[in-house]
Residue, then its C-alpha position, 0 to 999 in steps of 0.5 A: m766255781n771255775a774261775r774261767v767261767k764267770k757266772i752272773a747273779v742278780v740280788t735284790g734288796a742288795g743295799s743292806g742286810i742279807g742282800r748286801s751280805v749275799a752280794l759281797t759273798l758272791a762277788a768274793a767267790g768270783w760271781s759278777v753281781a747286779a745289786a738291785g734296790r730302790r736307793t742308789e746310795p746304799l747300792d753304791e756302798t755295796a759295790q764299793a765294799a766289794k771293790a775294797a775287799d777285792a779290786a777285781a770284784d764285779v758288782l753293778a749297782v742298778r736302781a730298781d723298785v721290784s714292785d714296779p713292772d717297768d723297773v724290773a723289766a729294765l733291771f733284767e734288760t740292763v743285766r742281759e745287755r751287760y753280761g749276756r745272761v743270768d745264772l742266779l736270781f736271789n729274790n731277797a727284797g722285802t719289807f715287814g710292814p708296820a711293826g706291832v700294829p694289831l690286825e684290825d688296825i692295819s690299813y689297806d695301803a699298809w697291807r698292799s705295800v707289803v704284798d706289792v714288795n714281798l710277793t708281787g715283787s718276787f713274782l715279777c723278778a722271778q718271771a723276768a729271770f725265768r724268761v732270760m734263763k729259758a731263752q739263753d744258751p746254755q739254757g737254765g739257771r737258778i732262783i733262790n727265794n728268801g722265805s722266812i721262819s714266818a713261812h712256817v709260823p707267825r709272830p704276833n701282829s704280823i699278818a701281812y708279812t706272814a701271809t706273803k712269806h707263806a705265799m713265797t713257798g707256793l711261788t717257790k714250788s710252782l717255779s720249781l715245777d715250771g722250770r724243770p723242762y728248761g733247767i731252771a732250779c728254784g729253792q727257798i732259804d727260810i731265815g730266822n733272826a739274822a742280825t740286820e737293820m730289820t731285826e734290831r728289835m730282836q736285841t731290845g725285846i720283841m713281842q712273843a706269843n704269850g704277850q710278853l717282850a723278850v730279847e731273842p738271839v741273832m746270828d751273823a748275816a754272813d752265815v746266811a750268805r754262805t748258805v746261799l752261796h752253797m745253794a747257788e754253786l750246786p750243779l743245776g742237776a741238784n737243788v736245795q729245795f728248802a733250807t732253814v738257817m736260824a740263830t740256834a737258840m731263837p724261839y722257833i723250835g718249841r714255839g707255841 
């Protein structure tokens, strides 16, 4: 990236895991980053980690619940007022929901909470980013959605998460099409077994399709962040539509 042109990114779910890793990687590459999430303290820790690595790093912690339309509107207004534009949205905030609960026992509230964060939250953030990117000068920007291996194949007892991640693929395709006239590119990164708080079960044993528990390989979240950075820094005339980044030996290829 040209160091004289500071680009602006919004990263949701930036208080931990993949979101934090991506925020730090973008900041280290010279981006200004609005790190968004529901809890202020972890976001502040992300900003402090960026400063510790590089005193010139610019990471703004913004508390926002992506499932709340008012919070999302306030997030993007804060970014617009602070930086004047948005060049990148990494739509990352997500939740797996209740672990290991059989389909027939999932409550309506549990289903709704996963849909509200993973799907509705991604839509609200994409819509807000789209509006800013369409109106700004120069026009355009990029949206990268965090899909999952579960956008392709499910795990046992994961119907809410899997349904929202399949829906994310439709969201990505529609954003890509609707963004064309305005120079707004949209791609999706499908991630398999990055080592985060959300995937700790992989290393102790997780249910397989045959009903057995098995330990699964994981990869460093930094490997995901490097891929997001590559996608983010392409010129807007080029786009990685779908990328799959996974632990090499995880049981995906050959699953079923």
